[in-house]
C-alpha positions as CSV (number, residue, x, y, z in Angstrom):
1,X,0.0,0.0,0.0
2,X,1.3,3.5,-0.8
3,X,1.6,5.6,2.3
4,X,-0.8,8.5,2.5
5,X,-2.5,10.7,5.1
6,X,-5.3,8.1,5.3
7,X,-3.0,5.1,5.8
8,X,-3.3,3.1,9.0
9,X,-0.2,1.9,10.7
10,X,0.7,-0.1,13.7
11,X,1.8,2.1,16.6
12,X,3.2,-0.8,18.7
13,X,3.7,0.2,22.3
14,X,1.7,3.4,21.9
15,X,-1.3,1.2,21.9
16,X,-0.8,0.9,25.7
17,X,-2.0,4.4,26.0
18,X,-5.3,3.4,24.3
19,X,-5.6,0.5,26.7
20,X,-5.0,2.8,29.6
21,X,-7.6,5.3,28.3
22,X,-10.3,2.6,27.9
23,X,-9.6,1.2,31.4
24,X,-9.7,4.7,32.8
25,X,-13.1,5.3,31.2
26,X,-14.4,2.2,33.0
27,X,-12.9,3.5,36.3
28,X,-14.4,6.9,35.7
29,X,-17.8,5.3,35.2
30,X,-17.4,3.5,38.6
31,X,-17.1,0.1,37.0
32,X,-13.4,-0.7,37.7
33,X,-11.3,-0.3,40.8
34,X,-7.5,-0.2,40.2
35,X,-7.0,-1.6,43.8
36,X,-9.3,-4.6,43.2
37,X,-7.8,-8.0,42.4
38,X,-8.0,-9.1,38.7
39,X,-9.8,-12.2,40.1
40,X,-12.6,-10.0,41.6
41,X,-13.7,-9.4,38.0
42,X,-12.3,-12.6,36.5
43,X,-12.4,-15.5,39.0
44,X,-10.8,-18.0,36.6
45,X,-7.6,-15.8,36.6
46,X,-6.9,-16.7,40.2
47,X,-4.6,-19.6,39.8
48,X,-0.9,-20.4,39.5
49,X,0.4,-17.5,41.6
50,X,-1.9,-14.9,40.1
51,X,-4.5,-14.8,42.9
52,X,-3.4,-11.5,44.4
53,X,-2.6,-9.5,41.2
54,X,-4.4,-6.2,41.3
55,X,-5.6,-4.2,38.4
56,X,-2.9,-1.6,39.2
57,X,-0.2,-4.3,39.2
58,X,-1.3,-5.3,35.7
59,X,-1.3,-1.7,34.4
60,X,2.2,-1.1,35.9
61,X,3.6,-4.2,34.2
62,X,3.8,-6.1,37.6
63,X,1.5,-9.0,36.9
64,X,4.4,-11.6,36.4
65,X,3.1,-12.3,32.9
66,X,5.6,-10.6,30.6
67,X,5.6,-13.8,28.4
68,X,3.3,-16.7,27.9
69,X,4.3,-20.4,27.6
70,X,2.4,-20.7,24.3
71,X,1.8,-18.8,21.2
72,X,-1.5,-17.2,20.2
73,X,-3.1,-17.8,16.8
74,X,-3.8,-14.4,15.2
75,X,-7.3,-15.6,14.4
76,X,-7.9,-15.8,18.2
77,X,-7.5,-12.0,18.3
78,X,-10.7,-11.4,16.3
79,X,-13.4,-9.8,18.5
80,X,-15.7,-12.8,18.2
81,X,-12.9,-15.2,19.3
82,X,-11.8,-12.9,22.1
83,X,-15.4,-12.9,23.3
84,X,-15.4,-16.7,23.2
85,X,-12.5,-16.6,25.7
86,X,-9.8,-18.1,23.4
87,X,-7.1,-15.8,24.7
88,X,-8.6,-15.7,28.2
89,X,-8.3,-19.5,28.6
90,X,-4.6,-19.2,27.6
91,X,-4.0,-16.5,30.2
92,X,-5.9,-18.5,32.9
93,X,-3.4,-21.4,32.4
94,X,-0.3,-19.1,32.8
95,X,1.9,-19.1,35.9
96,X,2.9,-15.8,37.4
97,X,6.7,-15.5,37.0
98,X,9.1,-12.8,38.2
99,X,12.8,-12.3,37.6
100,X,14.9,-13.9,40.3
101,X,16.9,-11.7,42.6
102,X,15.7,-8.4,41.2
103,X,13.6,-7.3,44.2
104,X,11.3,-5.7,41.7
105,X,8.2,-7.2,40.2
106,X,8.1,-4.8,37.2
107,X,8.9,-6.3,33.9
108,X,7.7,-4.9,30.6
109,X,4.6,-6.8,29.4
110,X,5.3,-5.6,25.9
111,X,2.8,-7.9,24.1
112,X,0.8,-9.5,27.0
113,X,-0.5,-6.6,28.9
114,X,-3.0,-5.6,26.3
115,X,-4.3,-9.1,26.0
116,X,-4.7,-9.4,29.8
117,X,-6.2,-6.0,30.2
118,X,-8.7,-6.7,27.4
119,X,-9.9,-9.8,29.2
120,X,-10.5,-7.8,32.4
121,X,-12.1,-5.0,30.3
122,X,-14.6,-7.2,28.5
123,X,-15.7,-8.8,31.8
124,X,-16.3,-5.4,33.4
125,X,-17.7,-3.5,30.4
126,X,-21.6,-3.9,30.7
127,X,-22.0,-4.9,27.1
128,X,-19.1,-7.3,27.1
129,X,-17.3,-5.4,24.4
130,X,-13.6,-5.7,23.7
131,X,-11.4,-2.7,24.2
132,X,-11.3,-2.3,20.4
133,X,-15.0,-2.4,20.0
134,X,-15.4,0.1,22.9
135,X,-12.8,2.4,21.6
136,X,-14.4,2.4,18.1
137,X,-17.9,3.1,19.5
138,X,-17.2,5.4,22.4
139,X,-14.2,7.4,21.2
140,X,-13.1,7.0,17.6
141,X,-16.5,7.3,15.9
142,X,-17.9,9.8,18.4
143,X,-15.0,12.2,18.1
144,X,-14.0,11.3,14.4
145,X,-10.6,10.1,15.4
146,X,-9.0,7.5,13.1
147,X,-7.4,5.3,15.9
148,X,-8.3,1.7,16.5
149,X,-7.4,-1.4,18.5
150,X,-7.8,-3.9,15.7
151,X,-9.0,-3.2,12.2
152,X,-12.1,-4.2,10.3
153,X,-12.0,-6.0,7.0
154,X,-13.0,-2.8,5.1
155,X,-9.9,-1.0,6.6
156,X,-7.3,-3.6,5.6
157,X,-6.6,-1.8,2.2
158,X,-5.5,1.3,4.2
159,X,-3.0,-0.7,6.3
160,X,0.6,0.4,5.7
161,X,3.3,-2.3,5.8
162,X,5.8,-2.2,8.6
163,X,9.2,-2.0,6.9
164,X,12.5,-2.4,8.7
165,X,14.8,0.5,8.2
166,X,18.3,-0.3,6.9
167,X,21.2,1.2,8.8
168,X,24.8,1.4,7.6
């Protein structure tokens, strides 16, 4: 795809800001407490060392889930599959793991935080929407902002390829 002002591109870790905004909107509506345990909203999460993980821990990259022991099929990330708990079931089977000897539970959850936060989000959000659905309906469309978590089929033609820059 030729790059243009209408191109969509992956913003990588900047997506964490969108996750934080959607979680904050639930908090603002009185639906989410950052001091609550993840398991208060998602009981099946409470296993394998994850029982006491708080929402704030997750958002600070302190959930002990910086990596999973399995890969996720890209098709599992489609909204209907997320809502069928395909990713949630994988997260439920993960053990909380922290670096040895660091004295610090913080480890960047580069890929995993969004998946975990989305599972909490869709359990708390009254309509059961994913973060992407919520963002599209409550923010992007309402304010005419072309930012998304996940793209729809009609938007695929606007996607810009990620290309590695050559150095040297």
